[in-house]
C-alpha positions in Angstrom: 11.9 35.5 -1.9 11.1 32.2 -3.6 7.5 31.3 -4.3 6.1 28.5 -2.2 3.9 25.8 -3.6 3.1 22.3 -2.5 2.5 18.8 -3.7 1.9 15.3 -2.2 4.6 12.8 -2.3 3.1 9.3 -2.0 4.9 6.0 -1.5 3.1 3.1 -3.3 1.0 0.8 -1.2 2.0 -2.7 -0.2 2.9 -5.1 -3.0 4.6 -8.1 -1.5 8.4 -8.7 -1.7 10.8 -7.0 -4.1 11.8 -9.3 -7.0 15.5 -9.2 -8.0 14.7 -9.4 -11.7 13.8 -5.7 -12.6 11.5 -6.7 -15.4 9.4 -8.9 -13.2 9.6 -6.4 -10.3 8.3 -3.7 -12.7 5.1 -5.8 -13.2 4.6 -6.6 -9.5 1.2 -5.4 -8.5 -0.4 -4.5 -5.2 -1.3 -7.2 -2.7 -4.7 -7.4 -1.1 -3.9 -5.0 1.7 -2.3 -2.6 -0.8 -5.4 -2.7 -3.0 -7.5 -1.7 0.0 -5.2 1.1 0.9 -5.3 2.4 -2.7 -9.1 2.4 -2.5 -9.0 4.4 0.7 -6.4 7.0 -0.4 -8.7 9.2 -2.6 -10.8 10.4 0.4 -7.7 10.8 2.6 -5.6 12.7 0.0 -8.4 15.0 -1.1 -8.9 16.0 2.6 -5.5 17.6 2.4 -5.3 18.7 -1.3 -7.5 18.7 -4.4 -4.9 17.5 -6.9 -4.9 18.8 -10.4 -2.5 16.2 -11.7 -1.7 12.6 -10.7 1.8 11.5 -11.7 3.3 8.0 -11.1 6.4 5.9 -11.6 5.3 3.5 -14.4 5.9 0.5 -12.1 2.6 -1.4 -11.8 2.3 -1.1 -8.0 2.7 2.7 -8.2 0.1 3.1 -11.0 -2.3 0.8 -9.2 -1.9 2.9 -6.0 -3.1 6.1 -7.7 -5.7 4.8 -10.2 -8.6 5.1 -7.8 -7.6 8.7 -7.0 -7.2 9.6 -10.7 -10.6 7.9 -11.5 -12.3 9.9 -8.7 -10.8 13.1 -10.0 -11.6 12.3 -13.6 -8.0 12.6 -14.7 -5.5 10.1 -16.2 -2.4 8.9 -14.4 0.6 10.4 -16.0 3.4 7.8 -16.0 6.9 9.3 -15.7 10.1 7.3 -15.8 11.9 10.0 -13.8 10.3 8.7 -10.6 11.6 5.1 -10.9 14.3 3.7 -8.6 18.0 4.0 -9.6 18.1 7.7 -10.3 20.8 10.0 -8.9 19.9 12.5 -6.2 20.5 15.3 -8.8 18.1 13.7 -11.3 15.4 13.1 -8.6 15.6 16.7 -7.4 15.4 17.9 -11.0 12.3 15.8 -11.6 10.6 17.1 -8.5 11.5 20.7 -9.5 9.5 20.2 -12.6 6.4 18.8 -10.9 3.3 21.1 -11.1 2.0 22.5 -7.9 -1.0 20.7 -6.3 0.0 17.4 -7.8 0.2 13.9 -6.3 3.4 12.0 -7.2 3.5 8.3 -6.5 6.9 6.8 -6.3 9.2 4.4 -4.4 11.0 4.6 -1.0 14.4 4.8 -2.7 13.3 7.9 -4.6 11.8 9.6 -1.6 15.0 9.1 0.3 16.9 11.0 -2.5 14.7 14.1 -2.3 15.1 15.5 1.1 18.2 16.9 2.8 17.7 14.7 5.9 16.2 11.2 6.2 12.4 10.9 6.5 10.3 7.8 7.0 7.5 7.1 4.6 5.6 3.8 5.0 4.0 2.1 2.1 0.8 3.9 1.3 1.8 6.9 3.4 2.5 10.4 2.0 4.2 13.7 2.7 2.8 17.1 2.1 5.9 18.8 0.5 6.5 22.5 0.3 8.7 23.6 -2.5 10.6 26.8 -2.1 12.8 27.3 -5.1 15.2 24.4 -5.1 14.4 23.4 -1.5 11.9 20.6 -0.7 10.5 20.7 2.8 8.5 17.8 4.2 5.8 19.7 6.0 3.3 17.0 7.1 3.4 13.2 7.2 0.1 11.3 6.8 0.0 7.6 7.7 -1.4 5.1 5.2 -5.1 4.3 5.8 -5.5 1.0 7.7 -7.6 -1.6 5.9 -10.1 -3.3 8.1 -9.9 -7.1 8.5 -13.3 -7.3 6.9 -12.2 -5.4 3.8 -9.2 -7.7 3.1 -11.1 -11.0 3.2 
């Protein structure tokens, strides 16, 4: 029987509209609501898992989403190109096979869509608790993004 471990698969928070130019899109940061979600995520995430490692696509919006979490845990964000858009399903599944248990991985909707055997929804700033059983990835629990209050986004 395969060992079971888990990790959190987080979609980056809101960052405005996608830019066609990949270099410019790489630098696109979180918008105001996205920043508020990022500030709320540490408490929410740690109520489900105490991460030992925080990994992110190197795209600015992904790194910004997990920086407050990493700061609160006293760890550095590990940037990993394997979690950027444009990878094959095989490459995505291999990257997630290598992820340490009890990690948080922040990535993009396109990458999340490549991981599971059936489609799952994951709104910006939302996350899945994922069980890994050998080469199988099972989305076990979905957690909605925290909602910023009107007062916090002014």
